[in-house]
C-alpha positions as CSV (number, residue, x, y, z in Angstrom):
1,M,-104.2,-0.2,3.9
2,Q,-105.9,-3.0,5.8
3,L,-109.0,-0.8,6.0
4,A,-108.9,-0.3,2.3
5,V,-108.5,-4.0,1.7
6,K,-111.5,-4.7,4.0
7,G,-113.6,-2.1,2.2
8,F,-112.5,-3.4,-1.2
9,T,-113.4,-6.9,-0.1
10,R,-116.8,-5.7,1.1
11,E,-117.4,-3.8,-2.2
12,S,-116.2,-6.7,-4.2
13,Q,-118.4,-9.1,-2.4
14,K,-121.3,-6.8,-3.1
15,L,-120.5,-6.5,-6.7
16,G,-119.6,-10.1,-7.1
17,L,-116.1,-9.4,-8.0
18,L,-114.6,-11.5,-5.2
19,E,-115.5,-15.0,-6.1
20,D,-112.9,-16.8,-4.1
21,E,-112.9,-16.0,-0.5
22,E,-109.8,-18.1,0.1
23,E,-107.4,-15.6,-1.7
24,T,-104.5,-14.4,0.2
25,E,-104.0,-10.9,1.4
26,E,-101.2,-10.5,-1.1
27,E,-103.4,-11.4,-4.0
28,I,-106.0,-9.1,-2.6
29,H,-103.4,-6.4,-2.2
30,Q,-102.3,-6.8,-5.8
31,E,-105.8,-6.8,-7.1
32,L,-106.5,-3.7,-5.0
33,I,-103.5,-1.9,-6.5
34,E,-104.7,-2.8,-10.0
35,Y,-108.2,-1.7,-9.1
36,A,-106.9,1.5,-7.6
37,S,-104.9,2.2,-10.7
38,L,-107.8,1.5,-12.9
39,E,-110.0,3.7,-10.8
40,I,-107.4,6.5,-10.8
41,D,-107.1,6.2,-14.6
42,R,-110.8,6.3,-14.9
43,Q,-111.1,9.3,-12.7
44,L,-108.1,11.3,-14.2
45,P,-108.6,13.3,-17.4
46,Q,-106.9,12.5,-20.6
47,K,-104.3,15.3,-20.3
48,E,-103.1,14.0,-17.1
49,I,-102.8,10.6,-18.6
50,S,-100.8,11.9,-21.5
51,R,-98.7,13.9,-19.0
52,R,-98.0,10.9,-17.0
53,C,-97.2,8.9,-20.1
54,A,-94.8,11.6,-21.1
55,V,-93.3,11.6,-17.6
56,N,-93.1,7.8,-17.7
57,E,-91.4,8.1,-21.1
58,Q,-89.0,10.7,-19.8
59,Q,-88.3,8.6,-16.8
60,Q,-87.7,5.7,-19.1
61,Q,-85.5,7.8,-21.3
62,Q,-83.7,9.1,-18.3
63,Q,-83.2,5.5,-17.1
64,V,-82.0,4.6,-20.5
65,Q,-79.7,7.6,-20.5
66,L,-78.6,6.7,-17.0
67,Q,-77.9,3.2,-18.2
68,Q,-76.1,4.5,-21.2
69,Q,-74.1,6.9,-19.1
70,Q,-73.4,4.1,-16.7
71,Q,-72.3,2.0,-19.6
72,Q,-70.2,4.8,-21.0
73,Q,-68.7,5.4,-17.5
74,Q,-68.0,1.7,-17.3
75,Q,-66.4,1.9,-20.8
76,V,-64.5,5.0,-19.8
77,Q,-63.4,3.3,-16.6
78,Q,-62.4,0.2,-18.5
79,Q,-60.5,2.3,-21.0
80,Q,-58.9,4.2,-18.1
81,Q,-58.1,0.9,-16.5
82,Q,-56.7,-0.4,-19.8
83,Q,-54.7,2.9,-20.2
84,Q,-53.5,2.6,-16.7
85,Q,-52.5,-1.0,-17.3
86,R,-50.8,0.1,-20.5
87,Q,-49.1,3.0,-18.8
88,Q,-48.1,0.7,-16.0
89,Q,-46.8,-1.8,-18.5
90,Q,-45.0,1.0,-20.4
91,A,-43.7,2.3,-17.1
92,G,-42.5,-1.1,-16.2
93,L,-40.9,-1.5,-19.6
94,L,-39.3,1.9,-19.2
95,L,-38.1,1.1,-15.8
96,S,-36.7,-2.2,-16.9
97,S,-35.1,-0.5,-19.9
98,L,-33.7,2.3,-17.7
99,R,-32.4,-0.3,-15.3
100,S,-30.8,-2.2,-18.1
101,L,-29.3,1.0,-19.4
102,E,-28.0,1.9,-15.9
103,K,-26.6,-1.6,-15.6
104,K,-24.9,-1.2,-19.0
105,K,-23.6,2.2,-18.1
106,K,-22.3,0.8,-14.8
107,K,-20.7,-2.0,-16.7
108,K,-19.1,0.4,-19.1
109,K,-18.0,2.6,-16.3
110,K,-16.4,-0.4,-14.6
111,K,-14.8,-1.5,-17.8
112,K,-13.5,2.0,-18.3
113,R,-12.2,2.2,-14.7
114,E,-10.5,-1.1,-15.1
115,E,-9.0,-0.1,-18.4
116,R,-7.8,3.2,-16.9
117,R,-6.4,1.3,-13.9
118,H,-4.7,-1.2,-16.2
119,Q,-3.4,1.6,-18.4
120,Q,-2.2,3.5,-15.3
121,Q,-0.5,0.4,-14.0
122,Q,1.1,-0.2,-17.3
123,Q,2.2,3.4,-17.5
124,R,3.6,3.2,-13.9
125,Q,5.4,0.0,-14.8
126,Q,6.8,1.6,-18.0
127,Q,7.9,4.7,-16.0
128,Q,9.5,2.5,-13.4
129,Q,11.3,0.5,-16.1
130,Q,12.4,3.7,-17.8
131,Q,13.6,5.1,-14.5
132,Q,15.5,1.9,-13.8
133,Q,17.0,2.0,-17.3
134,Q,17.9,5.6,-16.9
135,Q,19.5,4.9,-13.5
136,Q,21.4,1.9,-14.9
137,Q,22.5,4.1,-17.8
138,Q,23.6,6.8,-15.4
139,Q,25.4,4.3,-13.3
140,Q,27.1,2.9,-16.3
141,Q,28.0,6.4,-17.5
142,Q,29.3,7.3,-14.1
143,Q,31.3,4.0,-14.0
144,Q,32.6,4.7,-17.5
145,Q,33.4,8.3,-16.6
146,Q,35.1,7.2,-13.4
147,Q,37.0,4.5,-15.2
148,H,37.9,7.0,-17.9
149,H,38.8,9.6,-15.3
150,H,41.0,7.0,-13.4
151,Y,42.5,6.0,-16.7
152,Q,43.2,9.6,-17.6
153,Q,44.6,10.3,-14.1
154,H,46.7,7.2,-14.4
155,Q,47.9,8.2,-17.8
156,Q,48.5,11.7,-16.7
157,Q,50.4,10.5,-13.7
158,Q,52.5,8.2,-15.9
159,Q,53.1,11.0,-18.3
160,R,54.0,13.3,-15.5
161,Q,56.3,10.7,-14.1
162,Q,57.8,10.1,-17.5
163,Q,58.2,13.9,-18.0
164,Q,59.8,14.2,-14.6
165,Q,62.1,11.3,-15.3
166,Q,62.9,12.8,-18.7
167,Q,63.5,16.2,-17.1
168,Q,65.7,14.7,-14.4
169,Q,67.6,12.7,-17.1
170,Q,68.0,15.9,-19.1
171,Q,69.1,17.8,-16.1
172,Q,71.5,15.0,-15.2
173,Q,72.8,15.0,-18.8
174,Q,73.1,18.7,-18.8
175,Q,74.9,18.7,-15.5
176,Q,77.2,15.9,-16.7
177,Q,77.8,17.8,-20.0
178,Q,78.6,20.9,-18.0
179,Q,80.9,19.1,-15.7
180,Q,82.5,17.4,-18.6
181,Q,82.9,20.7,-20.4
182,Q,84.2,22.4,-17.3
183,E,86.6,19.6,-16.6
184,Q,87.8,19.5,-20.2
185,H,88.2,23.3,-20.1
186,S,90.0,23.2,-16.8
187,Y,92.3,20.4,-18.0
188,L,93.1,22.3,-21.2
189,V,93.8,25.4,-19.2
190,V,96.0,23.5,-16.8
191,L,97.7,21.8,-19.7
192,C,98.4,25.1,-21.4
193,L,99.7,26.6,-18.1
194,H,102.0,23.7,-17.5
195,I,103.4,24.1,-21.0
196,L,103.9,27.8,-20.3
197,I,105.4,27.1,-16.9
198,Q,107.9,24.7,-18.5
199,K,108.9,27.3,-21.0
200,L,109.3,29.9,-18.2
201,A,111.2,27.4,-16.1
202,A,113.6,26.9,-18.9
203,A,114.1,30.6,-19.2
204,N,114.4,31.3,-15.5
205,S,115.5,28.3,-13.4
206,S,115.5,30.3,-10.2
207,S,111.9,31.3,-10.5
208,S,110.9,27.7,-11.3
209,S,112.5,26.4,-8.1
210,S,110.4,28.7,-6.1
211,S,107.3,27.5,-7.7
212,S,107.6,24.1,-6.0
213,R,106.7,25.8,-2.7
214,G,103.2,26.5,-1.7
215,D,100.3,25.0,-0.1
216,S,98.0,22.4,-1.7
217,S,95.0,24.7,-1.2
218,S,93.9,26.6,-4.3
219,S,93.0,29.7,-2.3
220,R,96.6,30.1,-1.0
221,Y,98.1,29.7,-4.5
222,V,95.8,32.5,-5.7
223,A,96.8,34.8,-2.8
224,A,100.5,34.1,-3.3
225,A,100.3,34.8,-7.0
226,A,99.4,38.4,-6.3
227,E,102.7,39.0,-4.3
228,E,105.4,37.1,-6.4
229,P,106.8,38.6,-9.5
230,T,106.3,37.4,-13.1
231,A,107.3,33.8,-13.6
232,A,106.9,32.8,-10.0
233,A,103.4,34.2,-10.1
234,A,102.6,32.3,-13.2
235,A,103.8,29.1,-11.7
236,T,101.9,29.7,-8.5
237,A,98.7,30.5,-10.5
238,A,99.2,27.4,-12.6
239,A,99.6,25.2,-9.5
240,A,96.5,26.8,-8.0
241,A,94.5,26.0,-11.1
242,K,95.7,22.4,-11.1
243,A,94.7,22.1,-7.4
244,A,91.3,23.6,-8.0
245,T,90.8,21.2,-10.9
246,E,91.6,18.2,-8.7
247,E,89.2,19.6,-6.0
248,H,86.5,20.4,-8.6
249,D,86.4,23.9,-7.2
250,F,85.4,25.7,-10.4
251,V,85.1,29.1,-8.8
252,H,88.8,29.2,-7.7
253,L,89.6,27.5,-11.0
254,R,88.4,30.4,-13.0
255,T,90.1,32.9,-10.6
256,A,93.4,30.9,-10.7
257,A,93.2,30.5,-14.5
258,A,92.7,34.3,-15.0
259,A,95.6,35.0,-12.6
260,A,97.8,32.5,-14.3
261,A,97.1,33.9,-17.7
262,T,97.9,37.4,-16.5
263,A,101.1,36.2,-14.9
264,V,102.2,34.3,-17.9
265,A,101.6,37.3,-20.1
266,A,103.6,39.4,-17.7
267,A,106.4,36.9,-17.5
268,A,106.5,36.6,-21.3
269,A,106.7,40.3,-21.6
270,A,109.5,40.5,-18.9
271,A,111.4,37.7,-20.6
272,A,111.2,39.5,-23.9
273,A,112.3,42.7,-22.4
274,G,115.3,41.1,-20.5
């Protein structure tokens, strides 16, 4: 390049082109480039010039297209950035809305849990109260039943005691009535026997004297009545009946009364026959 500059300077000095020798190398270099380009243009044919112009235009168009593409890419990048920003904003909004929804759901769940717990507690309290009431009612019923049972038992005992007392009184009354009837009957029998004995004694004085003998025991009178004849047997049987009456020996009284009646009948028959 320096050689070309030196040659150019020499040629320019020869041709008178280089007027100012004090020009710098840069200015000379620039002038050399211009001169070279002019020389090249002068030497090249017209087709090459047109081709180069077309190439230059293509290059310019390519540069313009590149610039447009770069601008489009920048616009696309800006749009993408804007879309990303919008998406990020939307995502942030969605996240915030989701978080708020989750918080609301959690709050609702907490409220529901608290309500359930409260309801369960109320139900438990109600169940406990109902159980207590039932227990109280059962206790009251048991107490009432026990009281009623005791009252019934007491009444039954009183009724039994009254019935027993009434039965005892009835038995006593019956026994007293029987005793009274037996005593009355025995007294009547003895009275009749005495009357008969008096009649027999009037008819037969000898037999009446023998009737004063005898033991006070009713059993001996009954045994003697079977051996003595007629009036004496009647008197002996009557005395035995009287002794049995005094001793309240109703068994011997019946036996003596029967023997006396038989003896009286026999004595009466003998008296009538004699």
